C-alpha positions as CSV (number, residue, x, y, z in Angstrom):
1,M,-11.8,-1.1,23.6
2,A,-13.2,1.5,25.8
3,R,-11.0,3.1,28.5
4,L,-11.1,1.2,31.8
5,D,-12.2,3.1,34.9
6,A,-8.9,4.1,36.4
7,S,-10.5,5.2,39.7
8,R,-11.5,1.6,40.4
9,L,-8.1,0.1,39.6
10,V,-5.8,-0.1,42.6
11,G,-2.7,-2.2,43.4
12,S,-3.1,-5.7,42.1
13,D,-6.2,-4.8,40.2
14,R,-4.2,-2.5,37.9
15,V,-1.5,-5.2,37.4
16,L,-4.3,-7.7,36.3
17,A,-5.8,-5.1,34.0
18,V,-2.4,-4.7,32.3
19,L,-2.1,-8.5,32.0
20,K,-5.5,-8.8,30.5
21,E,-4.7,-6.1,28.0
22,L,-1.5,-7.7,27.0
23,A,-3.5,-10.9,26.1
24,R,-5.3,-8.8,23.5
25,H,-2.1,-8.0,21.6
26,P,-0.2,-11.2,20.6
27,G,2.1,-9.1,18.4
28,G,3.0,-6.8,21.3
29,V,1.8,-3.4,22.4
30,G,3.6,-0.2,23.3
31,L,3.6,1.6,26.7
32,E,1.8,4.6,25.3
33,E,-1.2,2.5,24.0
34,L,-1.3,0.5,27.3
35,T,-1.4,3.8,29.2
36,R,-4.2,5.1,27.1
37,V,-6.3,1.9,27.4
38,I,-5.7,1.3,31.1
39,G,-6.3,5.0,31.9
40,S,-3.6,5.2,34.5
41,P,-0.4,7.4,34.6
42,K,2.5,6.1,32.5
43,P,4.8,5.5,35.6
44,T,2.0,3.4,37.2
45,V,1.5,1.2,34.2
46,H,5.3,0.9,33.8
47,R,5.5,-0.4,37.4
48,A,2.7,-2.9,36.8
49,L,4.7,-4.1,33.7
50,G,7.8,-4.4,35.9
51,S,5.9,-6.7,38.4
52,L,4.7,-8.9,35.5
53,R,8.1,-9.1,34.0
54,R,9.7,-10.1,37.2
55,A,7.2,-12.9,37.5
56,G,7.8,-14.0,33.9
57,L,4.2,-13.1,33.0
58,A,5.2,-10.4,30.6
59,D,8.2,-9.7,28.4
60,Q,9.5,-7.0,26.1
61,D,10.6,-7.6,22.5
62,A,13.5,-6.0,20.5
63,R,11.2,-3.2,19.4
64,G,10.3,-2.3,23.0
65,R,6.8,-3.6,22.8
66,Y,5.3,-5.6,25.6
67,L,3.7,-9.1,25.3
68,L,2.8,-12.0,27.4
69,G,5.7,-13.8,28.9
70,D,6.7,-17.5,28.4
71,E,5.9,-18.3,32.0
72,F,2.3,-17.1,31.5
73,L,2.0,-19.2,28.3
74,R,3.5,-22.3,30.1
75,M,0.9,-22.0,32.9
76,A,-2.0,-21.4,30.5
77,F,-1.1,-24.4,28.2
78,A,-0.5,-26.7,31.2
79,H,-3.9,-25.7,32.6
80,H,-5.6,-26.2,29.3
81,E,-4.1,-29.7,28.8
82,A,-5.4,-30.7,32.3
83,R,-8.8,-29.3,31.7
84,P,-10.4,-30.7,28.5
85,D,-12.8,-28.6,26.5
86,H,-15.8,-30.7,27.3
87,V,-15.1,-30.2,31.0
88,R,-15.1,-26.4,30.5
89,V,-18.4,-26.5,28.6
90,R,-20.3,-28.9,31.0
91,P,-21.6,-26.1,33.3
92,V,-23.2,-24.5,30.3
93,L,-24.8,-27.8,29.2
94,E,-26.2,-28.3,32.7
95,S,-27.7,-24.8,32.8
96,L,-29.3,-25.3,29.4
97,A,-30.6,-28.7,30.2
98,H,-32.2,-27.3,33.3
99,R,-33.6,-24.3,31.5
100,F,-35.2,-26.2,28.6
101,G,-35.8,-29.5,30.3
102,E,-34.1,-31.1,27.3
103,T,-30.9,-32.9,26.5
104,T,-27.7,-30.9,25.7
105,H,-24.6,-32.1,24.0
106,Y,-21.0,-31.0,23.2
107,A,-19.7,-32.6,20.0
108,V,-16.6,-32.4,17.7
109,L,-16.2,-33.1,14.1
110,D,-14.4,-36.3,13.0
111,G,-14.3,-36.7,9.3
112,R,-17.9,-37.2,8.0
113,E,-19.3,-37.7,11.5
114,V,-19.7,-35.9,14.8
115,V,-18.6,-37.5,18.1
116,Y,-20.3,-36.6,21.3
117,R,-17.8,-35.6,24.0
118,E,-20.3,-34.6,26.7
119,K,-24.1,-35.0,27.3
120,V,-26.4,-33.7,30.0
121,D,-29.9,-35.1,30.4
122,P,-32.7,-32.9,31.7
123,P,-33.2,-33.1,35.5
124,A,-36.7,-34.5,35.0
125,G,-39.0,-36.1,32.4
126,P,-39.8,-39.6,31.4
127,V,-38.6,-39.3,27.8
128,R,-34.9,-38.9,27.2
129,L,-32.6,-39.2,24.1
130,T,-30.6,-42.4,23.5
131,S,-27.4,-40.5,22.5
132,T,-24.3,-41.5,24.4
133,V,-20.9,-39.9,25.1
134,G,-18.6,-41.4,22.4
135,G,-21.5,-42.0,20.1
136,R,-21.5,-40.8,16.5
137,N,-23.9,-39.4,13.9
138,P,-23.5,-38.3,10.3
139,A,-22.3,-34.7,10.4
140,H,-24.7,-33.5,7.6
141,A,-27.8,-34.7,9.4
142,T,-27.1,-32.9,12.7
143,A,-27.1,-29.3,13.8
144,V,-23.7,-29.7,15.5
145,G,-22.2,-31.3,12.4
146,K,-23.6,-28.6,10.0
147,L,-22.4,-25.9,12.3
148,L,-18.9,-27.2,12.3
149,L,-18.9,-28.0,8.6
150,A,-19.9,-24.4,7.9
151,H,-16.5,-23.3,9.2
152,R,-14.7,-25.8,6.9
153,L,-16.7,-25.9,3.7
154,R,-16.9,-22.4,2.5
155,T,-18.0,-22.9,-1.1
156,R,-20.3,-25.2,-3.0
157,D,-17.2,-26.8,-4.5
158,D,-16.0,-27.5,-1.0
159,V,-19.3,-29.2,-0.1
160,A,-19.2,-31.3,-3.3
161,A,-15.6,-32.4,-2.7
162,W,-16.5,-33.3,0.9
163,I,-19.5,-35.4,-0.2
164,G,-17.6,-37.1,-3.0
165,P,-19.1,-39.8,-5.1
166,T,-21.0,-41.4,-2.2
167,D,-24.6,-40.4,-1.6
168,L,-25.5,-38.7,1.6
169,E,-27.3,-41.0,4.1
170,R,-30.9,-39.9,4.5
171,R,-31.8,-40.5,8.2
172,T,-35.3,-39.0,7.8
173,P,-37.2,-37.4,4.9
174,N,-35.9,-34.0,6.2
175,T,-32.2,-34.9,5.9
176,R,-30.3,-32.8,3.5
177,G,-29.3,-35.2,0.7
178,T,-27.8,-33.0,-2.1
179,V,-24.9,-30.7,-2.5
180,D,-27.1,-27.7,-3.0
181,A,-29.3,-28.4,0.0
182,L,-26.4,-28.9,2.4
183,H,-24.6,-25.9,1.0
184,R,-27.6,-23.6,1.6
185,D,-27.7,-24.8,5.2
186,L,-24.0,-24.1,5.7
187,V,-24.3,-20.6,4.3
188,E,-27.2,-19.9,6.6
189,A,-25.3,-21.3,9.6
190,R,-22.4,-19.0,8.9
191,E,-24.6,-16.0,8.5
192,R,-26.7,-16.6,11.6
193,G,-24.0,-18.0,13.9
194,Y,-26.0,-21.1,14.6
195,A,-27.3,-24.2,12.9
196,T,-30.6,-26.1,13.2
197,D,-31.7,-29.7,12.7
198,D,-35.4,-29.9,11.9
199,Q,-36.0,-33.6,12.6
200,E,-33.2,-34.4,10.1
201,N,-31.3,-37.0,12.2
202,E,-34.2,-38.5,14.1
203,P,-37.9,-38.2,13.7
204,G,-39.5,-36.1,16.4
205,V,-36.2,-34.5,17.6
206,N,-35.1,-31.0,16.6
207,C,-31.9,-29.2,17.6
208,I,-30.0,-25.9,17.7
209,A,-26.2,-25.7,17.8
210,L,-23.8,-22.9,18.5
211,P,-20.0,-22.9,18.1
212,V,-17.7,-23.3,21.1
213,Y,-14.3,-21.6,21.1
214,A,-12.5,-23.5,23.8
215,T,-9.0,-23.7,22.2
216,S,-8.9,-20.9,19.6
217,P,-10.6,-17.5,19.2
218,T,-11.2,-18.1,15.5
219,T,-11.8,-21.8,15.0
220,P,-14.5,-23.7,16.9
221,S,-13.2,-26.6,19.0
222,G,-16.6,-28.1,18.8
223,A,-20.3,-27.2,19.0
224,L,-22.9,-27.1,21.8
225,S,-26.5,-28.2,21.1
226,V,-29.9,-28.3,22.7
227,S,-31.7,-31.4,21.4
228,A,-35.4,-31.3,22.0
229,L,-38.4,-33.4,21.5
230,A,-40.4,-31.5,18.9
231,Y,-43.8,-31.9,20.6
232,R,-42.4,-30.6,23.8
233,T,-40.0,-27.8,22.6
234,P,-40.6,-26.7,19.0
235,L,-37.6,-25.6,16.9
236,R,-39.0,-22.1,16.9
237,A,-38.7,-21.9,20.7
238,L,-35.0,-22.9,20.4
239,V,-34.3,-20.3,17.8
240,D,-36.0,-17.6,19.8
241,A,-33.8,-18.4,22.7
242,V,-30.5,-18.2,20.8
243,D,-29.4,-15.0,22.4
244,G,-29.9,-16.4,25.9
245,I,-27.8,-19.5,24.9
246,R,-25.0,-17.2,23.7
247,D,-25.1,-15.3,27.0
248,L,-24.6,-18.6,28.9
249,L,-21.7,-19.5,26.7
250,G,-20.0,-16.2,27.5
251,D,-16.3,-16.2,26.4
252,L,-16.6,-19.8,25.1
253,G,-19.0,-18.5,22.4
254,G,-16.3,-16.3,20.8
255,A,-16.4,-12.6,19.9
256,R,-19.8,-11.1,19.5
């Protein structure tokens, strides 16, 4: 992490800068390293830590390293429980629906299916998708499903075990119906950081999906998608816009 601009940190700003840096070190961090990163004198950083410790927002372990305090974690978890992940991602869905004029979803994986937790329709247009909040689709036939499966099924053997003896449902001629075909898509999704659905779940509808890290920095809580009518927004247009989608996700999109 680059050194922060100490000249712009005064009073409460410096305390918050220390708090944010503590969050980057779940195993604790020493005063020397904090001083170097914050870019302020050691006594100043020490005073900020004192303020945080008095409020229960920071603590010091037996080795003398500083870490987030139990009161901070209590507040964070209480806030998280009161603010479900689909509520956090809805503003992004609204922005994308407005930008593309297409339907956006937030979905989670449930066994062999995805469940839609949130949906935003475009602000205008006579043709809209029939998907509903709480609705389900086969994971292997959707961009959101393949994106989430890519984080769980790392090898061809994993894919084969997940499919089992039951044939994959072919929703359209483009649906991936074999172990090898699905495995290739999952490898590509991991490498690119996004997955696509080229009219694999529904004829005339294509989709791009990106991971959402609402509850963990390493494991997606779900996936966001833009589902578009192919004649109106080709898949190529969605892929070309992937960097802009990532920008809108911000911290919810995980580490870059």
